[in-house]
TIRO-2110 file (N, C-alpha, C; in Angstrom, 1 decimal):
// TIRO-2110
192.7, -64.2, -80.8, N, 1, A
194.1, -64.6, -80.8, CA, 1, A
194.2, -65.7, -79.7, C, 1, A
195.0, -66.8, -80.1, N, 2, A
195.2, -67.9, -79.2, CA, 2, A
196.1, -67.5, -78.1, C, 2, A
195.9, -68.1, -76.9, N, 3, A
196.8, -67.9, -75.8, CA, 3, A
196.9, -69.2, -75.0, C, 3, A
197.9, -69.2, -74.1, N, 4, A
198.1, -70.5, -73.3, CA, 4, A
198.8, -70.1, -72.0, C, 4, A
198.7, -71.0, -71.1, N, 5, A
199.3, -70.9, -69.8, CA, 5, A
200.5, -71.9, -69.8, C, 5, A
201.7, -71.4, -69.6, N, 6, A
202.9, -72.3, -69.6, CA, 6, A
203.5, -72.3, -68.2, C, 6, A
204.3, -73.4, -67.9, N, 7, A
205.0, -73.4, -66.6, CA, 7, A
206.5, -73.6, -66.9, C, 7, A
207.3, -72.7, -66.3, N, 8, A
208.7, -72.8, -66.4, CA, 8, A
209.3, -72.2, -65.2, C, 8, A
210.3, -72.7, -64.6, N, 9, A
211.0, -72.2, -63.5, CA, 9, A
210.1, -72.2, -62.2, C, 9, A
209.1, -73.1, -62.2, N, 10, A
208.3, -73.1, -61.0, CA, 10, A
207.2, -72.1, -61.0, C, 10, A
207.0, -71.3, -62.1, N, 11, A
206.0, -70.3, -62.2, CA, 11, A
205.2, -70.5, -63.4, C, 11, A
204.0, -69.9, -63.4, N, 12, A
203.1, -70.0, -64.5, CA, 12, A
203.0, -68.6, -65.2, C, 12, A
202.9, -68.7, -66.6, N, 13, A
202.8, -67.4, -67.4, CA, 13, A
201.7, -67.6, -68.4, C, 13, A
201.0, -66.5, -68.6, N, 14, A
200.0, -66.4, -69.7, CA, 14, A
200.7, -65.8, -70.9, C, 14, A
200.7, -66.6, -72.0, N, 15, A
201.5, -66.1, -73.2, CA, 15, A
200.5, -66.1, -74.4, C, 15, A
200.9, -65.2, -75.4, N, 16, A
200.3, -65.1, -76.7, CA, 16, A
201.4, -65.1, -77.7, C, 16, A
201.0, -65.5, -78.9, N, 17, A
202.0, -65.5, -80.0, CA, 17, A
202.5, -64.1, -80.3, C, 17, A
203.8, -64.0, -80.5, N, 18, A
204.4, -62.7, -80.8, CA, 18, A
204.8, -61.9, -79.6, C, 18, A
204.4, -62.3, -78.4, N, 19, A
204.7, -61.5, -77.2, CA, 19, A
206.1, -61.9, -76.7, C, 19, A
206.7, -61.0, -75.9, N, 20, A
208.0, -61.2, -75.3, CA, 20, A
207.8, -61.3, -73.8, C, 20, A
208.4, -62.3, -73.1, N, 21, A
208.2, -62.5, -71.7, CA, 21, A
209.6, -62.7, -71.0, C, 21, A
209.7, -62.4, -69.7, N, 22, A
210.9, -62.7, -68.9, CA, 22, A
210.5, -63.8, -68.0, C, 22, A
211.3, -64.9, -68.0, N, 23, A
211.1, -66.1, -67.2, CA, 23, A
212.3, -66.3, -66.4, C, 23, A
212.2, -67.1, -65.3, N, 24, A
213.5, -67.5, -64.6, CA, 24, A
214.4, -68.2, -65.5, C, 24, A
215.7, -68.1, -65.3, N, 25, A
216.7, -68.6, -66.1, CA, 25, A
216.5, -70.0, -66.7, C, 25, A
216.7, -70.1, -68.0, N, 26, A
216.5, -71.4, -68.8, CA, 26, A
217.8, -71.8, -69.4, C, 26, A
218.2, -73.0, -69.3, N, 27, A
219.4, -73.5, -69.9, CA, 27, A
219.3, -73.6, -71.4, C, 27, A
219.6, -72.6, -72.2, N, 28, A
219.5, -72.6, -73.6, CA, 28, A
220.3, -71.4, -74.1, C, 28, A
221.0, -71.5, -75.2, N, 29, A
221.8, -70.4, -75.8, CA, 29, A
220.9, -69.4, -76.4, C, 29, A
221.3, -68.1, -76.5, N, 30, A
220.6, -67.1, -77.2, CA, 30, A
220.4, -67.4, -78.6, C, 30, A
219.2, -67.3, -79.2, N, 31, A
219.0, -67.6, -80.6, CA, 31, A
218.4, -69.0, -80.8, C, 31, A
218.5, -69.8, -79.8, N, 32, A
217.9, -71.2, -80.0, CA, 32, A
216.4, -71.2, -79.7, C, 32, A
215.7, -72.2, -80.3, N, 33, A
214.3, -72.4, -80.1, CA, 33, A
214.1, -73.5, -79.0, C, 33, A
213.1, -73.3, -78.2, N, 34, A
212.8, -74.2, -77.1, CA, 34, A
211.3, -74.5, -77.1, C, 34, A
210.9, -75.7, -76.6, N, 35, A
209.5, -76.0, -76.5, CA, 35, A
209.1, -76.0, -75.0, C, 35, A
207.9, -75.5, -74.7, N, 36, A
207.5, -75.4, -73.3, CA, 36, A
206.2, -76.2, -73.1, C, 36, A
206.0, -76.7, -71.9, N, 37, A
204.8, -77.5, -71.6, CA, 37, A
203.6, -76.5, -71.4, C, 37, A
202.4, -76.9, -71.9, N, 38, A
201.3, -76.1, -71.8, CA, 38, A
200.3, -76.7, -70.7, C, 38, A
199.8, -75.8, -69.8, N, 39, A
198.9, -76.3, -68.8, CA, 39, A
197.4, -76.0, -69.3, C, 39, A
197.2, -74.9, -69.9, N, 40, A
195.9, -74.5, -70.4, CA, 40, A
196.1, -73.9, -71.8, C, 40, A
195.3, -74.4, -72.8, N, 41, A
195.4, -73.9, -74.2, CA, 41, A
194.0, -73.4, -74.5, C, 41, A
193.9, -72.1, -74.9, N, 42, A
192.7, -71.5, -75.2, CA, 42, A
192.7, -70.9, -76.6, C, 42, A
191.7, -71.0, -77.4, N, 43, A
191.7, -70.5, -78.7, CA, 43, A
190.2, -70.8, -79.2, C, 43, A
190.1, -71.6, -80.3, N, 44, A
188.8, -72.0, -80.8, CA, 44, A
188.1, -72.9, -79.7, C, 44, A
188.9, -73.8, -79.1, N, 45, A
188.4, -74.6, -78.0, CA, 45, A
189.4, -74.6, -76.9, C, 45, A
188.9, -74.5, -75.7, N, 46, A
189.8, -74.5, -74.5, CA, 46, A
190.0, -75.9, -74.0, C, 46, A
191.3, -76.1, -73.7, N, 47, A
191.7, -77.4, -73.2, CA, 47, A
192.5, -77.3, -71.9, C, 47, A
192.2, -78.0, -70.9, N, 48, A
193.0, -78.0, -69.7, CA, 48, A
193.6, -79.3, -69.5, C, 48, A
194.9, -79.3, -69.1, N, 49, A
195.7, -80.5, -68.9, CA, 49, A
195.7, -81.0, -67.5, C, 49, A
196.1, -82.2, -67.3, N, 50, A
196.3, -82.7, -65.9, CA, 50, A
197.6, -83.4, -65.8, C, 50, A
198.7, -82.8, -65.6, N, 51, A
199.0, -81.4, -65.5, CA, 51, A
199.2, -80.7, -66.8, C, 51, A
199.6, -81.4, -67.9, N, 52, A
199.9, -80.7, -69.1, CA, 52, A
199.0, -81.2, -70.2, C, 52, A
198.7, -80.3, -71.2, N, 53, A
197.8, -80.7, -72.3, CA, 53, A
198.6, -81.5, -73.3, C, 53, A
198.1, -82.7, -73.6, N, 54, A
198.8, -83.6, -74.6, CA, 54, A
198.7, -83.1, -76.0, C, 54, A
199.9, -83.1, -76.7, N, 55, A
199.9, -82.7, -78.1, CA, 55, A
200.0, -81.2, -78.4, C, 55, A
200.0, -80.4, -77.4, N, 56, A
200.1, -79.0, -77.6, CA, 56, A
201.4, -78.5, -77.0, C, 56, A
202.2, -77.8, -77.7, N, 57, A
203.5, -77.2, -77.3, CA, 57, A
203.5, -75.7, -77.6, C, 57, A
204.3, -75.0, -76.8, N, 58, A
204.5, -73.6, -77.1, CA, 58, A
206.0, -73.5, -77.6, C, 58, A
206.2, -73.0, -78.8, N, 59, A
207.6, -72.8, -79.3, CA, 59, A
208.0, -71.4, -79.0, C, 59, A
209.2, -71.2, -78.4, N, 60, A
209.7, -69.9, -78.1, CA, 60, A
211.2, -69.8, -78.5, C, 60, A
211.6, -68.6, -78.8, N, 61, A
213.0, -68.3, -79.1, CA, 61, A
213.7, -67.6, -78.0, C, 61, A
214.8, -68.0, -77.6, N, 62, A
215.6, -67.4, -76.5, CA, 62, A
216.2, -66.1, -77.1, C, 62, A
215.9, -64.9, -76.6, N, 63, A
216.5, -63.7, -77.0, CA, 63, A
217.7, -63.4, -76.3, C, 63, A
217.7, -63.4, -75.0, N, 64, A
218.9, -63.1, -74.2, CA, 64, A
218.8, -63.5, -72.8, C, 64, A
219.9, -63.4, -72.0, N, 65, A
219.9, -63.7, -70.6, CA, 65, A
220.3, -62.5, -69.9, C, 65, A
219.9, -62.3, -68.6, N, 66, A
220.3, -61.1, -67.9, CA, 66, A
220.1, -61.4, -66.4, C, 66, A
220.3, -60.3, -65.7, N, 67, A
220.1, -60.3, -64.2, CA, 67, A
219.2, -59.1, -63.9, C, 67, A
218.2, -59.4, -63.0, N, 68, A
217.3, -58.3, -62.6, CA, 68, A
218.0, -57.4, -61.6, C, 68, A
217.4, -56.2, -61.4, N, 69, A
218.0, -55.3, -60.4, CA, 69, A
218.1, -55.9, -59.0, C, 69, A
219.1, -55.4, -58.2, N, 70, A
219.3, -55.9, -56.9, CA, 70, A
218.1, -55.6, -56.0, C, 70, A
217.8, -56.5, -55.2, N, 71, A
216.8, -56.3, -54.1, CA, 71, A
217.6, -56.4, -52.8, C, 71, A
217.1, -55.7, -51.8, N, 72, A
217.8, -55.8, -50.4, CA, 72, A
216.9, -56.6, -49.5, C, 72, A
217.4, -57.6, -48.9, N, 73, A
216.7, -58.4, -47.9, CA, 73, A
217.3, -57.9, -46.5, C, 73, A
216.4, -57.3, -45.7, N, 74, A
216.9, -56.7, -44.5, CA, 74, A
216.0, -57.3, -43.3, C, 74, A
216.7, -57.8, -42.3, N, 75, A
216.0, -58.4, -41.2, CA, 75, A
216.4, -57.6, -40.0, C, 75, A
215.4, -57.4, -39.1, N, 76, A
215.7, -56.6, -37.9, CA, 76, A
214.8, -57.0, -36.8, C, 76, A
215.3, -57.1, -35.5, N, 77, A
214.5, -57.3, -34.4, CA, 77, A
214.7, -56.1, -33.5, C, 77, A
213.6, -55.4, -33.2, N, 78, A
213.8, -54.2, -32.4, CA, 78, A
214.3, -54.5, -31.0, C, 78, A
215.1, -53.6, -30.5, N, 79, A
215.6, -53.7, -29.1, CA, 79, A
216.5, -54.9, -28.8, C, 79, A
216.9, -55.6, -29.8, N, 80, A
217.7, -56.8, -29.6, CA, 80, A
219.0, -56.8, -30.2, C, 80, A
219.4, -55.6, -30.8, N, 81, A
220.7, -55.4, -31.5, CA, 81, A
220.9, -56.4, -32.6, C, 81, A
219.8, -56.8, -33.3, N, 82, A
219.9, -57.8, -34.4, CA, 82, A
219.5, -57.2, -35.7, C, 82, A
220.5, -57.1, -36.6, N, 83, A
220.2, -56.6, -38.0, CA, 83, A
221.0, -57.5, -38.9, C, 83, A
220.4, -57.9, -40.1, N, 84, A
221.1, -58.6, -41.1, CA, 84, A
220.7, -58.0, -42.4, C, 84, A
221.7, -57.7, -43.3, N, 85, A
221.4, -57.1, -44.6, CA, 85, A
222.0, -58.0, -45.7, C, 85, A
221.2, -58.4, -46.7, N, 86, A
221.7, -59.2, -47.7, CA, 86, A
221.1, -58.8, -49.1, C, 86, A
221.9, -58.8, -50.1, N, 87, A
221.4, -58.4, -51.4, CA, 87, A
221.2, -59.7, -52.3, C, 87, A
220.4, -59.5, -53.3, N, 88, A
220.1, -60.7, -54.2, CA, 88, A
219.7, -60.1, -55.6, C, 88, A
220.2, -60.8, -56.6, N, 89, A
219.9, -60.5, -58.0, CA, 89, A
219.4, -61.8, -58.7, C, 89, A
218.2, -61.8, -59.3, N, 90, A
217.7, -63.0, -59.9, CA, 90, A
218.1, -63.0, -61.4, C, 90, A
218.5, -64.2, -61.8, N, 91, A
218.8, -64.4, -63.2, CA, 91, A
217.5, -64.6, -64.0, C, 91, A
217.5, -64.1, -65.2, N, 92, A
216.3, -64.3, -66.0, CA, 92, A
216.7, -64.6, -67.5, C, 92, A
215.7, -65.1, -68.3, N, 93, A
215.8, -65.3, -69.7, CA, 93, A
214.6, -64.6, -70.4, C, 93, A
214.9, -63.9, -71.5, N, 94, A
213.9, -63.3, -72.3, CA, 94, A
213.5, -64.2, -73.4, C, 94, A
212.2, -64.5, -73.5, N, 95, A
211.7, -65.4, -74.6, CA, 95, A
210.7, -64.6, -75.5, C, 95, A
210.8, -65.0, -76.8, N, 96, A
209.7, -64.5, -77.7, CA, 96, A
208.9, -65.7, -78.1, C, 96, A
207.6, -65.6, -77.9, N, 97, A
206.7, -66.7, -78.2, CA, 97, A
206.4, -66.7, -79.7, C, 97, A
206.9, -67.9, -80.3, N, 98, A
206.7, -68.0, -81.8, CA, 98, A
205.4, -68.6, -82.2, C, 98, A
205.0, -69.7, -81.6, N, 99, A
203.8, -70.4, -82.0, CA, 99, A
203.2, -71.2, -80.8, C, 99, A
201.9, -71.3, -80.9, N, 100, A
201.2, -72.1, -79.9, CA, 100, A
200.4, -73.2, -80.7, C, 100, A
200.7, -74.4, -80.5, N, 101, A
200.0, -75.4, -81.2, CA, 101, A
200.7, -76.8, -81.3, C, 101, A
END
């Protein structure tokens, strides 16, 4: 089965056709198809781009958007009466990989 390494949202993901992945938020409506840049394409022959492989695109369908569970950012310095608490929720987009090629 062919797979590829894509870059979106400043992160890299290893993807295969038919798989579902969660990536940092992408500006696209649910149900729309998007094309992603490929860094490494592997299948019958492996191709590595500098930085992207020319002529190879990954087609994906946006399934939905959401927010990850809250994480707590807590800072403390002992014996200094210093404490800071902050929460954060990361936005994400769920993609289904349709084709690599």
